N, C-alpha and C positions, 0 to 999 in steps of 0.2 A: 707378529707384524702383519700376517695375512688377515687375522681377525680384525685388527685395527683398520686395515685398508677396506675390508668388506663392510665394516660398520660405517666408515666415512662414505663409501659408495651408496650404501642403502639410505643413509640420511640425505645425501644429495638427491637421490631419485625421489624420495618421499617429498622433499621440499619442492621439487619441480612439479609434482602432481598438484600441489595446492594452487598453483598459478594456472592450471589447466581447466579451471571451472568452465562449464559450458556458457556460451553467450546467451543473453536473454532471448526468449522465444520471439523473434521479430519476423515479419513477413518477407524480408529480403536479406540478401548477403551482399558482400562487396567482392568484386573480382576485377582486377586490372583498373581500379579506380572508379568503377561504375557500379550502380546497384543492379542486382540481378534477382529475378523471381525464383520461387521454389523449383521451377523447371530448369534453372540455369540460364535462361534467356535474359537478354538485356532489357532494362526498363527505361522508359522515357517520360519526359514532362512536356507539356503543351503550353506555349507562350500565351495562348488565348484563354487559358484558365486563369482565374484570379486566386493567387495563393491565399489560403485561409478562408475562402468564401464558403467552403463546404459543398461546392458544386463542380460539376464537370461540364466543360463547353464542348466535349466530344461525345456526341450521341448519334443514334441512328447509323447511317452509312459510315460516318467517321469511326464509330466504335467497331465496325467490321474490320477496318484496316488497322485500327489502333485499339485492340482489345484491352479493357481495363484489368488491372490486377485485382481480382475479386477477393472478397472477404468471406471466410467461413462463418456460419451463423454463431458459433460459439466464441469467435475472436473478440478481443477487447483492445482498445487503443493502448499503445505502449510507447513511452518515451516520445520521440519525434514523429511517431506513426499515429495517424488519426484515421477515422473511418468516415467516408461521405456516403450519402445516398444519391444514387444517379436518377435521372429522369424516368428510367424504367423501373425504379424501385429497388434495384440491386445495389449491393454495397461494394465500395471500392476503397482500396488503401490509398492514403495520401502520405507523403513524406515532407515534413516541414511545411505542411499546408498545400503542397502540390500533388494533385492526383497522379497516380502512376499507371503507365500503359506499356503494353508490348507492341511490337511492330509486326504485322502479319507477314512481311517479306523477309524477316530474319528467319533463316532456316536451321541454324544450329547455334548451340551455346557459343558465346564469344562474338557472334555477328553484331554489328552496330550500324547496319545499313540505313537506319532511319535517322541517324544523327545529322541534324541540319536540314532535314526534309522540309521543303517549302519555306525555309527560314524561320519556322515556328516550333519545330520538334528538336529536342535535345536529349542526349543520354542523361539519365538521372545520376547525380553524383552525391556521395555522402557528405 
């Protein structure tokens, strides 16, 4: 009986491992219903960007307050994530066509202090 129970337990554990495959290598994760960057900080979208345009409307001083989610040179678009080239030539991640940004005044993971800022910044949602 113990052998049968151990066999059933082992089979159940192994079956569970098959569903634990790693997520695709995406530039963001989801936490509390919002997209977060690799640092764990909240990401935002900007209403003045035109989704799918391949451009960011937040450059210069704007990008100092709203730093873009930058792209590693080796990165490739994946699924709903695309790569845009900014005015300064740097690359930035976009999700469903919307460029992604951090907010400089968020100080710790989970902060969402930029949501609704000036009526044009919103937390990015999956």
